[in-house]
C-alpha positions as CSV (number, residue, x, y, z in Angstrom):
1,X,51.0,2.2,-83.8
2,X,51.9,5.9,-83.9
3,X,51.0,7.7,-87.1
4,X,53.8,8.2,-89.5
5,X,53.9,11.9,-89.0
6,X,54.4,11.4,-85.2
7,X,57.3,9.0,-86.0
8,X,58.8,11.7,-88.2
9,X,58.3,14.3,-85.4
10,X,60.4,12.2,-82.9
11,X,63.1,11.7,-85.5
12,X,63.2,15.5,-86.2
13,X,63.5,16.2,-82.4
14,X,66.4,13.8,-82.3
15,X,68.3,15.4,-85.1
16,X,67.6,18.9,-83.7
17,X,69.0,18.1,-80.3
18,X,72.5,19.6,-79.4
19,X,72.7,18.5,-75.8
20,X,70.1,15.8,-75.3
21,X,69.5,14.0,-72.0
22,X,67.8,10.6,-72.0
23,X,65.7,9.5,-69.0
24,X,64.7,5.8,-69.1
25,X,62.9,3.3,-67.0
26,X,64.9,0.6,-65.1
27,X,64.3,-2.4,-67.4
28,X,65.4,-3.7,-70.7
29,X,62.6,-2.0,-72.6
30,X,63.4,1.4,-71.3
31,X,67.2,0.8,-71.5
32,X,67.1,-0.4,-75.1
33,X,64.8,2.4,-76.1
34,X,67.3,5.0,-74.8
35,X,70.2,3.1,-76.5
36,X,68.4,3.2,-79.9
37,X,67.8,6.9,-79.7
38,X,71.3,7.9,-78.5
39,X,73.1,5.7,-81.0
40,X,71.0,7.2,-83.8
41,X,72.4,10.7,-83.1
42,X,75.7,9.7,-81.5
43,X,75.5,12.1,-78.5
44,X,73.8,12.8,-75.2
45,X,73.8,11.8,-71.5
46,X,71.5,9.5,-69.7
47,X,69.8,8.8,-66.3
48,X,68.0,5.7,-65.1
49,X,64.7,6.5,-63.4
50,X,64.7,3.9,-60.5
51,X,62.0,5.5,-58.3
52,X,58.5,4.0,-58.2
53,X,57.1,7.6,-57.9
54,X,58.4,8.5,-61.3
55,X,59.5,12.0,-62.3
56,X,58.8,14.7,-59.7
57,X,60.0,18.1,-58.8
58,X,63.0,16.7,-56.9
59,X,64.2,14.8,-60.0
60,X,64.0,18.0,-62.0
61,X,66.9,19.4,-59.9
62,X,69.1,16.6,-61.0
63,X,68.1,17.0,-64.6
64,X,68.8,20.7,-64.7
65,X,72.4,20.1,-63.7
66,X,73.1,18.5,-67.1
67,X,71.9,21.7,-68.9
68,X,70.1,19.7,-71.7
69,X,68.4,21.5,-74.5
70,X,66.0,18.6,-75.1
71,X,65.0,15.9,-72.6
72,X,63.9,12.5,-74.1
73,X,61.9,10.3,-71.6
74,X,61.2,6.7,-72.6
75,X,59.1,4.0,-70.9
76,X,58.6,6.1,-67.7
77,X,54.9,5.9,-66.7
78,X,54.6,8.7,-64.1
79,X,55.5,12.3,-64.5
80,X,54.3,15.3,-62.3
81,X,53.3,18.6,-63.8
82,X,55.6,20.2,-61.2
83,X,58.6,18.3,-62.8
84,X,57.7,19.8,-66.2
85,X,57.3,23.3,-64.9
86,X,60.5,23.2,-62.9
87,X,62.5,21.8,-65.8
88,X,61.4,24.4,-68.3
89,X,62.9,22.5,-71.2
90,X,61.6,20.8,-74.4
91,X,60.4,17.4,-73.3
92,X,59.8,14.5,-75.6
93,X,57.9,11.7,-73.8
94,X,57.6,8.3,-75.5
95,X,55.5,5.8,-73.5
96,X,53.1,2.9,-73.8
97,X,51.4,2.8,-70.4
98,X,47.9,4.2,-69.6
99,X,47.7,7.6,-71.4
100,X,47.9,10.7,-69.3
101,X,47.6,14.5,-69.8
102,X,50.5,16.7,-69.0
103,X,50.9,20.3,-70.2
104,X,54.0,21.6,-72.1
105,X,55.1,18.1,-73.1
106,X,55.4,16.5,-76.6
107,X,53.7,13.2,-75.8
108,X,53.8,10.0,-78.0
109,X,51.8,7.0,-76.9
110,X,50.2,4.5,-79.3
111,X,47.4,3.9,-76.7
112,X,46.3,7.5,-77.3
113,X,45.1,6.3,-80.7
114,X,44.1,2.7,-79.8
115,X,43.4,2.0,-76.1
116,X,43.9,-1.8,-76.5
117,X,47.1,-1.8,-78.5
118,X,50.3,-3.1,-76.8
119,X,53.6,-2.1,-78.2
120,X,56.8,-1.8,-76.1
121,X,58.6,1.6,-76.3
122,X,61.5,-0.2,-77.9
123,X,59.3,-1.0,-80.8
124,X,58.3,2.6,-81.3
125,X,61.9,3.8,-81.1
126,X,63.0,1.2,-83.6
127,X,60.4,2.6,-86.1
128,X,62.0,6.0,-85.6
129,X,65.7,5.0,-86.0
130,X,65.4,1.9,-88.2
131,X,68.8,0.5,-87.0
132,X,70.3,-1.8,-84.3
133,X,67.7,-4.5,-84.7
134,X,69.3,-6.5,-81.9
135,X,68.6,-3.8,-79.3
136,X,65.1,-3.4,-80.7
137,X,64.4,-7.1,-80.3
138,X,65.9,-7.4,-76.8
139,X,63.5,-4.6,-75.6
140,X,60.4,-6.1,-77.2
141,X,61.0,-9.7,-76.1
142,X,61.7,-8.4,-72.5
143,X,58.3,-6.8,-72.6
144,X,56.6,-10.0,-73.9
145,X,56.1,-9.1,-77.5
146,X,57.6,-11.0,-80.5
147,X,58.0,-8.1,-83.0
148,X,57.2,-8.2,-86.7
149,X,60.9,-8.0,-87.5
150,X,61.8,-11.0,-85.4
151,X,62.7,-13.2,-88.4
152,X,65.1,-10.6,-89.7
153,X,66.7,-10.5,-86.3
154,X,67.2,-14.3,-86.3
155,X,68.8,-14.2,-89.7
156,X,71.4,-11.7,-88.4
157,X,71.9,-13.3,-85.0
158,X,71.1,-17.0,-85.5
159,X,73.0,-18.2,-82.4
160,X,70.8,-16.3,-80.0
161,X,67.5,-18.0,-80.7
162,X,67.6,-21.7,-81.7
163,X,63.9,-22.6,-81.1
164,X,60.6,-22.1,-82.9
165,X,57.9,-20.6,-80.8
166,X,55.2,-18.0,-80.6
167,X,55.5,-17.7,-76.8
168,X,57.9,-14.8,-75.7
169,X,58.3,-16.8,-72.4
170,X,60.0,-19.6,-74.3
171,X,62.5,-17.1,-75.7
172,X,63.1,-15.5,-72.3
173,X,63.8,-18.7,-70.4
174,X,65.1,-21.1,-73.1
175,X,67.5,-19.1,-75.3
176,X,70.7,-17.1,-75.2
177,X,68.7,-14.1,-76.1
178,X,66.7,-14.6,-72.9
179,X,70.0,-14.7,-71.0
180,X,71.0,-11.4,-72.6
181,X,67.8,-9.8,-71.5
182,X,68.4,-11.1,-68.0
183,X,71.9,-9.6,-68.1
184,X,70.6,-6.1,-68.9
185,X,67.8,-6.2,-66.4
186,X,70.1,-7.4,-63.6
187,X,72.8,-4.9,-64.4
188,X,70.3,-2.0,-64.0
189,X,69.9,-3.0,-60.4
190,X,72.0,-1.9,-57.4
191,X,74.0,1.2,-56.6
192,X,73.8,4.2,-58.9
193,X,77.6,4.2,-59.5
194,X,77.5,0.5,-60.6
195,X,74.6,1.2,-63.0
196,X,76.5,4.1,-64.4
197,X,79.6,1.9,-65.0
198,X,77.4,-0.7,-66.7
199,X,75.9,2.0,-69.0
200,X,79.5,3.3,-69.9
201,X,80.5,-0.3,-70.7
202,X,77.4,-1.0,-72.7
203,X,77.8,2.2,-74.8
204,X,80.8,0.7,-76.5
205,X,79.1,-2.6,-77.3
206,X,78.5,-3.1,-81.0
207,X,77.2,-6.7,-81.0
208,X,75.4,-8.9,-78.4
209,X,78.1,-11.6,-78.8
210,X,80.6,-9.3,-77.1
211,X,78.5,-9.8,-73.9
212,X,77.1,-13.2,-74.2
213,X,80.5,-14.7,-75.3
214,X,82.6,-12.3,-73.2
215,X,84.6,-11.3,-76.3
216,X,85.7,-7.8,-75.3
217,X,86.8,-6.0,-72.1
218,X,83.4,-4.2,-71.8
219,X,81.4,-7.4,-72.6
220,X,83.4,-9.4,-70.0
221,X,82.9,-6.7,-67.3
222,X,79.1,-6.6,-67.9
223,X,78.9,-10.4,-67.7
224,X,81.0,-10.5,-64.5
225,X,78.6,-8.1,-62.8
226,X,75.6,-10.1,-64.0
227,X,77.1,-13.3,-62.6
228,X,77.5,-11.7,-59.2
229,X,73.9,-10.4,-59.1
230,X,72.6,-13.7,-60.5
231,X,73.7,-15.6,-57.4
232,X,71.2,-13.6,-55.4
233,X,68.5,-14.4,-57.9
234,X,69.2,-18.1,-58.1
235,X,68.9,-18.4,-54.3
236,X,65.5,-16.6,-54.3
237,X,64.0,-18.4,-57.2
238,X,64.8,-21.7,-55.6
239,X,63.1,-20.6,-52.4
240,X,60.1,-19.3,-54.4
241,X,59.7,-22.6,-56.3
242,X,59.6,-24.5,-52.9
243,X,57.0,-22.2,-51.4
244,X,53.8,-23.4,-53.0
245,X,51.9,-26.4,-54.2
246,X,52.0,-27.0,-58.0
247,X,48.2,-27.1,-58.0
248,X,47.8,-23.7,-56.5
249,X,45.8,-21.2,-58.6
250,X,47.4,-18.3,-56.7
251,X,51.1,-18.0,-55.8
252,X,52.1,-15.6,-53.1
253,X,55.8,-15.3,-52.2
254,X,57.5,-12.6,-50.1
255,X,61.1,-12.2,-49.1
256,X,63.3,-10.0,-46.9
257,X,65.1,-7.0,-48.5
258,X,68.6,-7.4,-49.8
259,X,70.9,-5.4,-52.1
260,X,68.7,-6.0,-55.2
261,X,65.0,-6.1,-56.0
262,X,63.8,-9.1,-58.1
263,X,60.1,-8.9,-57.6
264,X,59.3,-8.4,-61.3
265,X,61.7,-11.1,-62.5
266,X,60.5,-13.6,-59.9
267,X,56.8,-13.0,-60.7
268,X,57.4,-13.4,-64.4
269,X,59.3,-16.6,-64.1
270,X,56.9,-18.2,-61.6
271,X,54.0,-17.2,-63.9
272,X,55.8,-18.8,-66.9
273,X,56.7,-22.0,-65.1
274,X,53.1,-22.5,-63.7
275,X,50.8,-22.6,-66.7
276,X,47.6,-23.3,-64.6
277,X,48.3,-20.6,-62.0
278,X,46.0,-17.6,-62.5
279,X,47.8,-15.1,-60.3
280,X,51.4,-14.6,-59.0
281,X,52.3,-12.0,-56.4
282,X,55.9,-11.5,-55.3
283,X,56.6,-9.0,-52.4
284,X,59.8,-7.6,-51.1
285,X,60.0,-6.1,-47.6
286,X,61.4,-2.6,-47.8
287,X,61.5,-1.0,-44.3
288,X,57.9,-0.3,-43.5
289,X,56.5,-1.3,-46.9
290,X,56.0,-4.3,-49.1
291,X,57.0,-3.5,-52.7
292,X,55.4,-6.1,-54.9
293,X,54.9,-7.3,-58.5
294,X,51.9,-9.0,-60.0
295,X,51.6,-11.3,-63.0
296,X,48.1,-12.6,-64.0
297,X,46.5,-14.8,-66.6
298,X,43.1,-13.5,-65.4
299,X,42.4,-9.8,-65.9
300,X,39.5,-9.8,-63.5
301,X,41.9,-11.0,-60.7
302,X,44.3,-8.2,-61.7
303,X,41.6,-5.7,-61.3
304,X,40.6,-7.1,-57.9
305,X,44.2,-6.9,-56.7
306,X,44.3,-3.2,-57.7
307,X,41.0,-2.5,-56.0
308,X,42.0,-4.1,-52.7
309,X,45.4,-2.4,-52.6
310,X,43.7,1.0,-53.4
311,X,41.1,0.4,-50.6
312,X,44.0,-0.2,-48.2
313,X,45.8,3.0,-49.1
314,X,48.5,1.5,-51.3
315,X,49.1,2.1,-55.0
316,X,49.7,0.1,-58.2
317,X,51.0,1.0,-61.6
318,X,51.9,-0.7,-64.9
319,X,50.1,-2.8,-67.4
320,X,46.7,-4.5,-67.0
321,X,48.1,-8.0,-66.2
322,X,51.7,-7.2,-65.3
323,X,52.2,-4.4,-62.8
324,X,53.8,-3.4,-59.5
325,X,52.7,-1.7,-56.3
326,X,53.4,-0.7,-52.8
327,X,51.6,-1.3,-49.6
328,X,52.3,-0.7,-45.9
329,X,53.7,-3.9,-44.3
330,X,51.2,-3.7,-41.4
331,X,48.4,-4.0,-44.0
332,X,49.9,-6.9,-45.9
333,X,48.0,-9.6,-43.9
334,X,44.7,-7.7,-44.5
335,X,45.4,-7.7,-48.2
336,X,46.1,-11.4,-48.3
337,X,42.9,-12.1,-46.3
338,X,40.7,-10.0,-48.6
339,X,42.2,-11.5,-51.7
340,X,41.6,-15.0,-50.2
341,X,37.9,-14.1,-49.6
342,X,37.5,-12.9,-53.2
């Protein structure tokens, strides 16, 4: 965990901000982290960071247009020094990936104090603001952590979780809370204008039941967009489930590019459904590349995947046993062959 003085520092930066801008990663952990911070101070603009390359000098140009006094960056694992230098603003970076060193940034990462600790960024932000427990819980469960305040959440929102379990996967795939997480993740996909509309609608949401039960105009609009995107996902998960033998220790599934990327969601669900499978890799064809996601129950296999991809000139990034990557399409067969040999 972050030391208490660091938690207080983040809170002080929030209250000091006059024109804040929030940059967040394109998943429920990043989204809920930004929502917690913005709702705490009641002001600010936001941008979803959808590029795999993270924050670079080109992204700085877009940020400067907002004229922020303080930029809060949550759950974004990659940032270039050129981005920081070009921006020339106060930057508060809250993350939980592999710690990095960047100059002129106020950096908050629990792994800087304990390399083995795993805490979603939503958890850290909740410790800062201490409100909106439903957002805090959504973000943590989406990143496979049942937080220490989970029982308090269930008392306040009993209709969202009706099972007893210690497995975050059970919550993700067997409860209404899991559906809500899926709604947020899916609505962060697609065209920028559609994502912005989703964020505008979500900013007015005060309770998760508005969305899950379609009780308000904004909640109904969010659910309708999710339903549209979910049709694509259902088609892909059915194909993925038919693509392997239930006894396989490794599941490898690739699909052609469409309007939405589901590699992370497909890999996570296949990994959950197949308890004996040690490694799941889902790839999406994207022009000349294969963009892929990996989920593993064996950290040695995870390391081997990273090594092979690196040797072939690709790259990976994320957590030890749940990460993404990119590899040239012409090298994909070589990657599969090498992995098979190992």
